[in-house]
N, C-alpha and C positions, 0 to 999 in steps of 0.2 A: 075559773082556775087557770093559773099560769104554770107552764112547764116548758123546759128546754130539752129538745130531742135532736138526735142526729138526723140529718136530711140528705137527700141525694144531690149530686151536682146539677141534675136537670131541674130540680126544684128551686135551687138558689139562683140560677142564671137569670131568670126574669127580674129578680130584685136588683141584681147588679147592673144589668143593662138598661132597665127602665127607671130605676129610682135612685141609684147612686150617682153622684155628680161626675165621677170619672168615666162612666159608661164603658169601662174596659174590664175584661175578665182577667183576673190575676191567677197566679198559681193557687190551686185549691187542693189541699191535702185533707182538711177536715171542715165540715160544714154543719151548722146547727141552726135550728129554727125555734123561735119563741112562739109558743102556742097560747092563745087566750080563748078559753071555752071551745077548744077544738080547731080553731083556725089560726094559721100563721100570721103574725103581725110584725115579724122582724126576723132578720137573719144575720149571722156572723160567720166569717170564713177565716181559715188559717192556712198558710202555705209557705213555700220556700221564698225567702226574700229575693227581690229582683237584684239587689246589690250583693255580689259575691264577697266583697270586702267586709260587709256587715257580718257575715257568718263567723269569721274568725275575729272580727273586731270587738265583739261583745265580751267574750271571756277567753279568747285565745283559740288557736287552731285546734287544740285538743278537744274542745267542746263545740266545735262548729256544727257538727251533725245534730246537736240538740236544739239549735236555733231555728225558730219558725216566726213568721210574722202574722199578726192579726191584721189582715189586709183589707177587709171589707166589713162594715157594720151599717146595717140599714134597718130603720124602724119606721113603721107606718106612721104617717102624720096623725096627730091628735090621739096617739096611744096614751094609756095611763102613765102617770108619773113613775119615774125610775125603771121603766121597762128596759132601757138600754143597759144600765148597770146590772140588772137582774140577768139579762141574756149573757152578757160577757162573763159575769161571775160564775154562773152555772155551767157555761161552756168550758171555762178554764178547768173546772173540776173533772170534766169528762175527757180531757185530753190525755193521751198516753204519756206516761212519765218515764224518764225526766224530760222536761221541755223548758227552754228559755224563750219566752214570748216577747217579741218586740212589736210595738205599735207606735204610730205617729199621728199627731193631731196637726192638721195642715193649717198654718197661719194664713195662707192665701185664701182659705175658705172661711176664715174667721173662727177657727176651732182652737180651743184651749186644752181640751182633754179632761174635762170634768168627769166623764164616764170612767176613765182609767184611774183618776184620783179616788173616786168612790169605791173602786175595786182594789185599792191599795197597791197599784203599780208603783214602781220606783221611777222617779223623774230624773233624767240625766241631761237635761238641757236641750238646746236647739241643735238640729242637724248642721253639718258643715256647710259653708258657703260653696255654691257650685253653679256653673253655667251650663245650660242645656243647649245642644245644637238645634237650630230651627231652620227650616227651609222656607223661603219666601213662597207664598201661595199655599202652604200647608200648615199654617199656624194653628189651625183647628185640630190638627192631629197631634197625638202624643209622640214625642221624639223616638220612643221605642218602636214605633210603627215603621220608621224608615232608617233608624240608626242601629237596629239590633245587630250585634256582632261586628259593627264597623268602628274603626278608630276615627278620630277627627281628621287624620290625613286621608283616610279612605273617603270620608264624606266630602272633603274639600276637592278631591280629585273628581268625584262623581257629580257634585252640584256646583262647584266653582263659586261664582259671585252670588249665587242664590243662598249660600250658607252664611248664617250669622249665629251669634250666641246670645242667649238671654239668661239673666240671673234667675235661678230657681228660688221660689219662696221657701224660706226655712221652715222646718217642722219641729214641733215639740216631740221629743223622743221618750217613750215610756217602756219599761221592762218589767216583766213578771216571771218569777221562777216557780215552775210547777214540779213539785216533787224533788227539788234540788236546791233548797234555800241556802245550803252551805256554799254554793257557788257564788254567792254575793261577794265573797272574799276575792274571787277571780275577776270581778267586774272591772273592765278597763275604762269605764266612764265614771266621772265623779257624780256622786249623788247630790242632788240639789233640792231646794224647797219648791213646792208646787207653784206653778205660775197662776196668776189670776187675771181676770179681765172679762169682758162681755163675750159670751160664746154665741155664735150664730147658728141657728138650726136651719137645716135645709131639707127640701124635698123636691126632687126634679120634676114632680108632677106626673110621672108615669103611673100607669095602673097595672096592678098585678091581680090576676083572677084569684078567686078563693082557692086556697090550698088547705084541705082538711088533713087531720092527723094521719100519718102514714108510718107505721112501725116497721123499721128495717129488721 
């Protein structure tokens, strides 16, 4: 039997650090686990978007407090078909209302966003072109590690010639309205047809020990 339940931050962290390609912990406000016959086989988390401009950019500053991001989705390799969409769909129903959920499918990882399409998210096109700061010798680290709260001028002053900029891979942006479908009229992004293409599945190879059902 499959079911989706709220889980603790401690339960979700091994999935993010060991099995998600980013290996970084995002803001986590809500976390849910997909249970199959009593054992967790996948997790999904929601939190405050890293981009402050996104909060007001979706439907305006008036509704910025309603915006959250589906920022991690991890499913055990070789899980039954449609487990990812089942997890996302059931977790959306359990979020407090109203919420405007934003999620991205990373083209740099070969993702199209078929899970979000199956859950009837609205597709609003690709994210804007952007260049991220990179420090020579630290290419393996995410720029947020060393650039948090710093302007490009601050980085230039601190790192000098070691600083350069690399174009960020654009992402497919999806949006879902939970308990506030009337806000679609406030959406600042144009609604577009779903993208198609070959979607790459990934598993970073990390192992997460068995986590049995734990009712909060």
